[in-house]
N, C-alpha and C positions, 0 to 999 in steps of 0.2 A: 504494500500500500504506500502511496505517495501523497504529495501535496499538489493541489491544482494551482498552476501558475496564474490563473485568471481570477478565481474567486478566493483563493487562499485557504480553502478548507483542507484539513489534514486527514490522513488515513482514508483516502478515497482511491478507488481504482481509476487510473488515468489512461488516456490514449494520446497518441502523438498527433498534434495538429500542425500542419505545415502553414506557417504564417503567410507565405505566398503559396496559393494552391498549386499542387503538382501539375495540373493541366495548364497552368499559366506560367510554367517554368520553374516552379519551386521545389522540384524533386530533391535537390541536394542543398536547398536553402535552410534557413533557420526554422527550428521547430519549437513548440512549447508543449509541455505535459499538462493536459487539461482533464478535469473530471468529465465523465461521460455526459452529464447534463449540460455543462457549459459548452462542450464541443458540439453536441447536438443542437443547442440553442443558436449558436453562430450560424450553422448551416440551415437551420429552419428559418432564420430571419433574412439571410443574404445569399445571393448567388456567388459562385467562385469569382466571377468578374467583379462584383461589388467588393468582395473581400480583397482582391488584388489591387483595386484602385484606391481604396481608402481605409482598409482595416488590416493592414499587413504587419502591424506591431502590437505587442501586448498593450502598450499605452493607448493606441488608437482604439483597440477593442474595449478597454476599460472606460474610455471617454465617450464611446458611442451611447447615445441617449437610451435606446431600447435595451442594449446589453447592460448598461449601468443599472437600470431598474431590475433586470433579472439577477444580476450579481448581488445587489442589495438583498433581494429575496432569498436567493440560494444560500447565502452565507448563514442564514438562520436555520437552515434545514439540516437534520442529522446526516452524517456521511453515509449512513446505511439506507437512507430513503431512496427508493427508485421512483422517479416521476416520469410522466409521459410528456413528451415535447412535441408540439404540433407546429407545422409550418404556418407562418403568418399568412394572413389573407392576401397581402401584397405579393408575397413570395409564390403563393399558389397560382397566381395569375400569370407569372412569368414563364 
């Protein structure tokens, strides 16, 4: 078990998030260890193109309005809680 580099929760299962999506040239670029809910939330809200254009650092991710609200909420959740993440309405239309 590790710590999520986005929300800061400890003792969570993490996955590797490519800060620049692999399909946009980030295969060998910087990565971050994110808990599964944070990782899923990023991809539920934004396309890989949007991530590449304006959300390719941890600072940019933390400062994004939608993600900041999610991070504030997820920090209060126990690390053992499994939550469902749904695509945003805007993302579904793309």
